[in-house]
Each structure stands twice: as structure tokens, then as C-alpha cells.
Backbone bond lengths (Angstrom), bond angles and torsions (degrees), N, CA, C in turn:
res aa  C-N    CA-C-N  psi(-1)  N-CA   C-N-CA  omega(-1)  CA-C   N-CA-C  phi
1 M - - - 1.426 - - 1.542 107.79 -
2 S 1.310 117.16 131.88 1.439 120.04 179.28 1.502 111.82 -81.50
3 L 1.315 116.52 153.32 1.463 121.13 179.54 1.525 109.18 -81.60
4 R 1.337 113.71 123.96 1.472 121.05 177.34 1.504 109.33 -117.14
5 T 1.321 116.08 135.60 1.456 121.26 179.29 1.520 108.94 -124.47
6 D 1.318 115.05 150.07 1.434 120.83 172.00 1.518 107.04 -129.95
7 V 1.319 114.31 112.35 1.485 120.16 179.84 1.535 110.69 -107.06
8 S 1.302 117.56 8.88 1.482 119.74 -174.14 1.536 112.41 -65.01
9 K 1.360 117.20 -20.41 1.468 119.43 177.99 1.500 113.04 -94.27
10 V 1.347 117.71 -1.82 1.459 121.82 178.89 1.559 107.07 -79.80
11 R 1.351 115.57 129.61 1.442 119.08 -179.33 1.524 109.97 -57.34
12 N 1.339 116.53 134.23 1.464 123.30 179.64 1.533 111.74 48.57
13 Y 1.323 114.13 49.10 1.471 120.02 -175.92 1.521 114.64 -60.55
14 K 1.294 117.19 -26.47 1.505 120.09 -176.31 1.534 109.25 -66.37
15 A 1.323 118.01 -23.28 1.493 120.20 177.64 1.519 112.07 -73.53
16 L 1.356 118.63 -7.71 1.441 121.77 -179.18 1.535 110.88 -80.04
17 Y 1.319 117.30 -11.42 1.441 120.86 -176.08 1.507 115.09 -103.54
18 E 1.310 115.20 150.53 1.464 123.97 166.16 1.531 103.51 -118.57
19 G 1.317 116.31 106.30 1.446 118.53 -173.78 1.507 110.37 67.05
20 N 1.361 117.06 -123.69 1.441 121.06 178.07 1.507 114.94 -101.85
21 T 1.344 117.18 8.09 1.475 120.46 -178.52 1.530 111.14 -121.33
22 F 1.314 114.93 158.88 1.449 120.09 178.51 1.540 109.65 -72.48
23 K 1.310 115.64 147.18 1.457 121.35 169.65 1.524 109.12 -66.59
24 D 1.322 118.00 168.00 1.475 121.58 -175.49 1.500 114.05 -59.33
25 K 1.339 120.06 -50.95 1.474 122.50 -175.66 1.527 112.03 -61.76
26 P 1.334 117.90 -50.76 1.505 117.69 178.77 1.523 109.27 -59.58
27 W 1.310 120.36 -43.68 1.446 122.56 -178.86 1.518 110.09 -62.95
28 G 1.330 118.50 -38.92 1.458 119.91 176.86 1.509 112.96 -62.11
29 V 1.353 116.10 -41.22 1.479 119.04 178.88 1.509 109.80 -64.41
30 I 1.329 117.77 -40.97 1.472 121.32 177.45 1.559 111.34 -59.35
31 L 1.318 114.73 -46.58 1.479 117.83 -179.12 1.546 111.14 -65.55
32 W 1.326 117.13 -37.70 1.471 120.61 178.63 1.565 110.36 -61.11
33 S 1.316 116.34 -31.38 1.473 118.10 -176.67 1.520 109.91 -58.35
34 M 1.349 117.14 -31.88 1.470 118.97 178.81 1.528 111.49 -71.34
35 A 1.315 117.53 -39.39 1.455 121.82 -177.74 1.509 113.12 -70.85
36 I 1.382 115.85 -33.54 1.440 118.17 -177.14 1.504 113.41 -100.59
37 C 1.303 116.55 1.24 1.504 122.88 173.90 1.510 112.76 59.83
38 M 1.368 116.53 50.14 1.452 119.52 172.45 1.523 107.24 -129.41
39 D 1.332 115.37 128.63 1.456 120.13 -171.90 1.530 115.32 -95.19
40 E 1.339 117.98 1.21 1.437 120.45 178.25 1.524 109.57 -157.24
41 I 1.322 114.14 158.61 1.484 120.04 173.11 1.502 106.42 -121.18
42 T 1.330 116.09 124.77 1.446 123.54 179.40 1.521 110.05 -124.08
43 E 1.304 116.76 170.37 1.478 121.80 174.03 1.526 108.97 -59.15
44 E 1.297 117.73 -33.67 1.467 122.89 -175.81 1.531 111.63 -78.17
45 N 1.334 119.00 -28.25 1.501 118.38 -171.60 1.529 115.64 -119.77
46 Y 1.331 117.56 4.05 1.479 116.81 -175.39 1.536 112.65 -62.90
47 K 1.333 117.13 -32.19 1.461 119.38 177.55 1.533 110.33 -68.25
48 A 1.332 118.52 -41.85 1.464 123.25 176.19 1.513 110.66 -60.93
49 F 1.328 116.56 -41.82 1.461 121.87 176.65 1.544 110.66 -57.48
50 Y 1.334 113.94 -49.02 1.459 118.38 178.37 1.540 112.96 -63.34
51 N 1.308 116.34 -40.66 1.456 120.87 -178.61 1.523 110.11 -61.24
52 R 1.313 117.40 -37.83 1.471 118.46 178.55 1.537 109.73 -66.73
53 I 1.318 118.17 -37.20 1.491 121.38 176.67 1.505 109.30 -59.92
54 V 1.326 115.71 -46.05 1.473 121.35 -177.28 1.530 109.83 -62.65
55 M 1.346 115.73 -42.66 1.459 120.26 179.47 1.535 111.42 -58.08
56 L 1.341 115.91 -47.28 1.459 118.68 -178.84 1.528 111.72 -68.71
57 D 1.310 115.62 -34.99 1.468 119.14 175.58 1.528 111.16 -61.63
58 M 1.360 115.12 -41.26 1.482 118.93 177.60 1.537 110.73 -65.81
59 L 1.321 117.45 -40.00 1.428 122.33 179.35 1.519 110.92 -59.24
60 Y 1.295 118.49 -40.26 1.439 122.37 -178.80 1.523 115.07 -93.26
61 G 1.302 116.16 6.14 1.462 120.72 176.77 1.495 117.66 75.84
62 V 1.339 116.43 22.88 1.464 119.95 178.23 1.538 109.06 -74.23
63 K 1.301 118.07 122.69 1.463 122.92 -175.84 1.534 112.54 -83.74
64 K 1.307 116.85 -35.57 1.450 122.23 -176.84 1.524 109.78 -125.09
65 N 1.309 116.58 113.11 1.452 121.49 -177.97 1.519 109.19 -69.94
66 A 1.329 116.87 127.43 1.452 120.12 176.25 1.509 110.89 -74.93
67 I 1.347 115.67 -31.46 1.473 121.18 178.96 1.530 108.47 -96.84
68 K 1.305 117.18 126.96 1.443 123.99 -179.91 1.523 110.02 -104.08
69 L 1.314 115.20 162.87 1.490 119.71 178.77 1.505 110.76 -56.88
70 R 1.341 118.30 -37.22 1.469 121.29 179.68 1.545 110.87 -64.61
71 D 1.306 117.32 -32.39 1.452 121.21 177.29 1.533 112.49 -64.03
72 V 1.355 112.94 -42.05 1.463 118.96 -179.68 1.514 109.83 -71.19
73 K 1.330 117.19 -41.61 1.472 120.34 -179.38 1.520 110.25 -63.77
74 R 1.360 116.06 -33.26 1.461 120.91 177.23 1.541 112.05 -61.53
75 M 1.326 114.72 -25.38 1.457 118.10 -176.76 1.537 114.70 -97.63
76 V 1.328 117.84 15.34 1.432 121.65 174.62 1.520 109.30 -52.90
77 G 1.314 116.79 126.99 1.462 121.90 -177.91 1.521 110.93 110.33
78 L 1.364 118.35 -11.59 1.459 122.41 179.18 1.515 109.55 -64.76
79 E 1.283 117.74 137.71 1.479 124.37 170.03 1.530 108.00 -128.78
80 V 1.340 116.45 132.80 1.457 124.56 -177.86 1.509 109.32 -132.76
81 N 1.295 117.84 142.42 1.468 120.74 179.38 1.505 111.81 -86.35
82 V 1.306 115.45 71.83 1.487 121.22 176.28 1.512 110.37 -117.98
83 A 1.325 114.68 157.92 1.478 118.77 176.08 1.520 107.33 -68.20
84 T 1.325 114.71 142.81 1.467 119.00 -176.66 1.549 110.22 -110.34
85 Q 1.311 113.86 154.73 1.460 121.28 174.61 1.526 108.56 -133.38
86 T 1.301 117.36 142.82 1.442 121.30 173.54 1.518 107.65 -68.81
87 S 1.330 116.24 168.07 1.454 118.82 178.31 1.531 110.72 -59.95
88 A 1.331 117.75 -40.55 1.473 120.20 179.63 1.528 110.57 -63.14
89 Q 1.323 117.97 -43.54 1.458 120.42 179.04 1.496 111.87 -63.29
90 F 1.341 118.36 -41.42 1.426 121.71 179.12 1.498 109.89 -64.59
91 L 1.361 117.63 -44.58 1.484 118.31 -178.56 1.527 111.60 -67.02
92 R 1.311 119.89 -32.56 1.472 120.95 174.10 1.533 110.76 -62.92
93 R 1.316 116.62 -44.34 1.454 120.95 178.57 1.526 109.98 -64.72
94 F 1.353 116.61 -42.53 1.430 119.84 -179.47 1.548 112.58 -63.93
95 N 1.344 114.23 -39.32 1.496 119.14 -178.92 1.527 111.79 -68.21
96 K 1.291 121.23 -22.52 1.442 123.13 176.42 1.547 112.19 -62.90
97 F 1.302 115.37 -25.75 1.459 121.64 -175.69 1.532 116.06 -96.66
98 I 1.352 115.27 -9.43 1.454 116.85 -179.73 1.515 112.85 -105.35
């Protein structure tokens, strides 16, 4: 299945592009959505989205997060066709590795 994104609901979404491609930070957030199993970023869940990124960074020993909370908040409105997991499902998967 190919990765499909919809940024049309992201405020000022045209600023996310350099030419025809995404800039680094937006592309990073999109790629993280696959690893953390969240298919959208909303005003209600952007902190949870970021927290999952931080958890996986900690798991793999990343000292300095490339993606910041402000980067995720900037992407509110993003929709991606990825498999989703509830918080409980994600935490169970995360706990298998620690």
C-alpha cells in the first residue's frame, strides 16, 4: 500500500513545500505517523502524537529529538493512510521492547 497524505486541512499548507516536495520537518512528521500508528493530527491529539515520538526516540537512545512539539502542532489537520493503534495498543507494543 502506498503512503497517501492529505495536508489540505493544515493551516497554510503551501508553506510546507519546497517546490513539489515536502520540507524536512513536515516530511519527518509524516514518516513518524507510520511508526507511531496515528493517522491524523488534531488539536486534541497533537501532544499524544508527539509523546509517542519521544517514547520511540527514548527506546532507540536518541538524545536530541529532531521533531519538536511545535513541528507536530504545525501539522494539525494532517491525515495519513496508516494503520492506527489506540494508546493501550501502542503502549503494549512499546513495552515489548523495553
